[in-house]
C-alpha positions in Angstrom: -3.8 69.3 60.6 -7.0 70.4 58.8 -10.7 69.8 59.2 -11.1 66.5 57.3 -14.6 67.6 56.3 -13.2 70.6 54.4 -10.9 68.2 52.5 -13.8 65.9 51.7 -15.8 68.9 50.5 -13.0 69.8 48.1 -12.8 66.2 46.9 -16.5 66.2 46.1 -16.2 69.0 43.6 -16.2 67.8 39.9 -12.7 68.0 38.2 -11.0 68.6 41.5 -8.6 65.7 41.9 -5.6 65.1 44.1 -3.3 67.4 42.2 -5.7 70.3 42.4 -6.5 69.7 46.1 -2.8 69.8 46.9 -2.4 73.0 44.8 -5.4 74.7 46.6 -4.2 73.8 50.1 -0.7 74.9 49.2 -1.9 78.2 47.9 -4.4 79.1 50.7 -2.8 77.2 53.5 -6.1 75.6 54.5 -8.9 73.8 52.6 -11.5 75.8 54.4 -10.1 79.1 53.1 -10.0 77.6 49.6 -13.7 76.7 49.9 -14.5 80.3 50.9 -12.4 81.9 48.2 -13.8 84.0 45.3 -13.4 83.0 41.7 -10.9 85.9 41.3 -8.8 84.5 44.2 -9.1 80.9 42.9 -7.8 81.6 39.4 -4.5 82.6 41.0 -3.9 78.9 41.9 -1.9 76.9 39.4 -4.1 74.6 37.3 -7.4 76.4 38.3 -8.9 78.1 35.2 -11.9 80.5 35.3 -14.6 77.9 34.7 -13.3 75.6 37.4 -12.8 78.6 39.8 -16.5 79.4 39.4 -17.5 75.8 40.0 -15.5 75.6 43.2 -16.9 78.9 44.5 -20.5 77.9 43.8 -20.3 74.3 44.9 -22.9 73.6 47.7 -23.1 69.8 48.0 -19.9 69.1 49.8 -21.2 69.1 53.4 -23.6 66.2 52.8 -20.9 64.2 50.9 -18.4 64.8 53.8 -20.9 63.7 56.5 -21.9 60.6 54.5 -18.3 59.6 53.9 -17.4 59.9 57.6 -20.5 57.9 58.6 -19.7 55.1 56.2 -16.0 55.1 57.2 -17.0 54.8 60.8 -19.1 51.7 60.1 -16.0 49.8 58.9 -13.8 51.3 61.6 -11.6 53.0 59.0 -9.9 56.4 59.0 -8.6 59.0 56.5 -4.9 59.8 56.2 -4.0 62.9 54.3 -0.8 63.7 52.4 -0.1 66.3 55.1 -0.3 63.8 57.9 2.8 62.4 59.6 1.9 58.7 59.0 1.2 59.2 55.3 3.6 56.7 53.5 6.8 58.5 52.7 7.4 56.5 49.5 4.0 57.3 48.2 4.4 61.0 48.9 7.4 61.1 46.5 5.5 60.0 43.4 4.3 62.6 40.8 0.6 62.4 41.7 0.1 61.1 45.3 -3.5 60.8 46.5 -4.4 63.7 48.7 -6.6 61.4 50.8 -6.2 57.7 51.7 -9.0 55.7 53.2 -7.4 53.2 55.5 -8.3 50.1 57.4 -5.5 49.0 59.8 -2.2 50.7 60.5 0.5 52.4 58.5 4.0 52.2 60.0 7.3 53.9 59.4 8.8 50.5 58.7 6.5 50.1 55.6 9.1 52.2 53.7 10.9 48.9 53.3 8.3 47.5 51.0 8.2 45.5 47.7 5.2 45.0 45.5 4.4 41.5 44.1 1.9 41.5 41.2 0.8 39.1 38.5 -1.9 37.3 36.7 -5.3 36.4 38.2 -4.9 32.9 36.8 -1.4 31.8 37.7 0.2 28.5 36.7 1.5 26.1 39.3 5.0 27.5 38.6 3.7 31.1 39.2 2.0 30.1 42.5 5.2 28.4 43.7 7.4 31.4 42.8 5.0 33.9 44.4 4.9 31.9 47.6 8.6 31.3 47.8 9.6 35.0 47.1 7.0 36.3 49.5 8.2 34.1 52.3 11.8 35.1 51.7 11.0 38.8 51.6 9.0 38.6 54.8 11.9 36.8 56.5 14.1 39.8 55.7 11.6 42.2 57.3 10.1 43.7 54.2 6.4 44.7 53.9 4.7 43.1 50.9 2.4 45.3 48.8 -0.2 44.1 46.3 -3.7 44.8 44.9 -5.9 42.1 46.6 -6.9 40.8 43.1 -7.4 37.1 42.5 -4.3 35.0 41.7 -0.8 36.3 42.4 -2.0 39.2 44.5 -4.0 37.0 46.8 -1.2 34.5 47.1 1.2 37.3 48.1 -1.1 38.6 50.8 -2.0 35.2 52.2 1.6 34.0 52.2 2.7 37.1 54.0 0.1 36.6 56.7 1.0 32.9 57.1 4.6 33.9 57.5 3.9 36.5 60.2 4.7 39.5 58.0 3.1 42.9 57.2 1.2 43.4 54.0 -0.5 46.4 52.4 -3.5 45.8 50.0 -4.4 48.6 47.7 -7.9 48.3 46.3 -9.8 50.0 43.4 -13.1 50.5 45.2 -14.4 51.9 48.4 -13.3 50.2 51.6 -16.9 49.1 52.1 -17.0 47.5 48.6 -14.6 44.5 48.9 -13.4 43.3 45.5 -13.2 40.6 44.6 -16.0 39.8 47.1 -14.5 36.5 48.1 -11.6 38.3 49.6 -13.7 40.1 52.2 -12.3 37.9 55.0 -8.8 38.4 53.7 -9.3 42.1 53.8 -10.2 41.8 57.5 -7.0 39.8 58.2 -4.8 42.2 56.4 -6.2 45.1 58.4 -5.0 43.3 61.5 -1.5 42.8 60.2 -1.0 45.8 57.9 -3.4 48.0 56.1 -6.1 48.0 53.3 -5.8 51.3 51.4 -8.0 53.1 48.9 -7.9 56.6 47.4 -11.6 56.1 46.3 -14.5 57.4 48.5 -16.7 55.0 50.4 -19.3 53.4 48.2 -17.1 53.5 45.1 -17.8 50.4 42.8 -14.8 48.5 41.3 -15.1 50.1 37.9 -12.4 49.2 35.3 -11.1 52.8 35.1 -10.2 52.7 38.8 -7.5 50.0 38.6 -4.8 51.9 36.6 -5.0 54.6 39.4 -4.9 51.8 42.0 -1.8 50.3 40.3 0.2 53.6 40.6 -0.4 53.5 44.4 0.7 49.8 44.6 4.0 50.7 42.9 4.2 54.1 44.7 4.2 52.4 48.1 7.1 50.2 47.1 10.8 50.4 46.5 10.4 48.0 43.6 7.8 45.8 41.9 8.1 42.1 41.1 6.1 40.8 38.2 5.6 37.1 38.5 3.3 36.1 35.6 1.3 38.4 33.3 0.1 38.6 29.7 1.5 41.6 27.8 -1.7 43.5 28.4 -2.2 42.5 32.0 -2.8 44.8 34.9 0.6 43.8 36.3 2.2 45.4 33.3 0.5 48.7 34.1 1.9 48.5 37.6 5.4 47.8 36.1 5.0 50.9 33.9 3.9 53.1 36.7 6.9 51.9 38.8 9.3 52.9 36.0 7.6 56.3 35.7 8.1 56.7 39.4 11.8 55.8 39.1 11.3 52.6 41.1 12.9 49.3 40.4 11.1 46.6 38.3 11.9 42.9 38.6 10.5 40.0 36.5 10.4 36.3 36.8 11.3 34.7 33.4 9.0 32.0 32.1 8.6 29.6 29.1 8.4 31.4 25.8 5.4 29.3 24.8 3.4 30.3 27.9 1.0 33.3 27.5 1.4 34.1 31.2 5.1 34.6 30.7 4.9 37.1 27.9 4.7 40.1 30.1 7.7 39.4 32.3 9.7 38.1 29.3 9.0 41.3 27.3 10.0 43.5 30.3 13.3 41.6 30.5 14.0 41.6 26.8 13.4 45.4 26.5 15.6 46.1 29.5 12.7 47.6 31.5 13.0 44.9 34.2 15.8 43.0 35.9 15.6 39.2 35.6 15.5 37.6 39.0 15.9 34.0 40.0 16.2 34.4 43.7 15.4 37.0 46.3 19.1 37.8 46.5 18.9 39.3 43.0 16.3 41.8 44.3 18.3 42.6 47.5 21.4 43.2 45.4 19.6 46.0 43.6 18.0 47.5 46.7 21.0 47.1 49.1 21.3 50.8 49.7 17.6 51.4 50.4 17.4 48.3 52.6 20.6 48.9 54.5 18.8 49.8 57.8 17.0 46.4 58.0 19.8 44.4 56.5 22.1 45.7 59.2 20.0 44.0 61.8 21.5 40.8 60.5 18.7 38.5 61.4 20.1 35.2 62.4 19.3 32.6 59.8 17.1 29.7 60.9 19.2 26.6 61.1 18.0 23.8 58.7 15.9 21.2 60.4 17.4 17.9 61.3 16.5 15.2 58.8 16.6 11.5 59.2 18.5 9.3 56.7 15.3 8.5 54.8 14.1 12.1 54.9 17.4 13.2 53.5 17.1 10.6 50.7 13.7 11.8 49.7 14.6 15.5 50.1 17.6 15.1 47.9 15.6 13.8 44.9 13.2 16.8 45.0 13.7 19.8 42.7 12.5 23.4 42.4 9.8 22.2 40.0 6.9 20.0 41.3 7.4 16.2 40.9 4.8 13.5 41.2 4.9 11.1 44.1 5.4 8.1 41.9 8.5 9.7 40.3 9.8 10.7 43.7 9.4 7.1 45.0 11.1 5.7 41.9 14.1 8.1 42.3 14.4 7.3 46.0 14.0 3.5 45.5 11.0 3.6 47.8 7.4 2.6 47.7 4.9 5.4 47.1 3.3 4.9 50.4 6.5 5.2 52.4 7.6 8.2 50.3 4.3 9.9 51.0 4.7 9.5 54.7 8.2 11.0 54.6 7.1 13.8 52.3 4.3 14.8 54.8 6.9 14.8 57.5 9.1 17.1 55.4 6.2 19.3 54.7 5.5 19.6 58.4 9.2 20.7 58.9 8.7 23.4 56.3 11.1 22.2 53.6 8.6 20.7 51.2 5.5 22.1 49.6 2.6 19.9 48.3 0.5 20.9 45.3 -2.7 19.3 44.0 -2.3 16.0 42.2 0.3 14.7 44.7 3.0 16.9 43.3 5.8 18.0 45.6 8.5 20.6 45.4 11.6 21.5 47.5 10.7 24.7 49.4 
C-alpha cells in the first residue's frame, strides 16, 4: 500500500513510535508526504508537538536505516507486514497500541484469528510441563493456533508440542528476527517459521533487552482470544501478559497449583482476585470462547476413537492417574513385575495414551 522504505524512515526517527506513525499516516494519507511535511504542517497531527515536528522535518538518517533493515531482512528471508496490510492479524489490529510494522518469518493466515496464548515460567515443574503439553495438544486438535513468546520453559513446550501435534503456532520475540533469543531456540524458530510465524515489532539487529519484553507480551496477548497462564511467580513475565490481556479486554485463564509452590503463586493470585478463570480442562476454555470459536467448532471434527487395548494394557492403563506415578508403584497396583509393566507402558506410550517423564514416571495422557 505504501513504500515500505518511507515507513522505515519514519520508524527511525527518535520518539516516533507505532502510535505516532499511525497518526502521521492517517493525517497525511502516505508516509512519504509526512516525511516531506513542514513543522507547521506536522504540528496539526494529534500527538506531534512543536519540538517533535522539527525533529521529523529535519531528520536525515532514515534512508540508510531503511536500506540496512531491508538488506538484513532479506538475509533471513523475512518480510514486513504493516498495520494497513490485508494479512495483518485482525485481533492484533484491535488492541490500543498495535505495532505499525511487524517483522515476520513464515506466514500469517486468516485462521490465526482462532488463537490462544499459552505462557508461564521459564522453569516449570513436572506438573507444569504436563499441563502445558496436554492443553496444547487439545487446543491444536480443535484447530486453534497456539501463541507464545519463545522463552525457555512453558513457552518452548507450547511451541514444540504444537509442532509435534501438526498445528500452527506463532512465536513473538523481544529482539530482531536475526537475533534469536534464547539462542538455543534458533532451530525451533526455523521450524515455527515453516508451520506458522515468528513475529517481532523490533527492527533487525535489536538485542533482547529487558525493556523489550513487556512490549512483546502485549503482542502475545493481542494476537489471541485469550491467555492461559500455566505456572508463574507473582512477578513473572506471564503475569505481565495476563495484565495486558485484561487491558485488551481478552479472556485470561489460569491453572491452579499448590499454595506452597512459588510457581503457582501467579495463577492462584489471578484466580483469587477474579482476574482469571480457573480451568481444569480445555473444555473450560472453550465454554468461555464458544461464540468466538463457533466457526471452527461448527466443523465438528470427528473425535479420534480410543485405541484398542489388550487386557493387560487396560489393567496398567486403569491404575494410571493424571499425576506422574513411578514404575514400581504402577507394577504394585497392577500386580505385575516392573519389567512387564514397563514393556506395557512403552506400548501404551506408542499408542499415545501414556506419557513418560524422567525417573521412570508415567502419567495418563
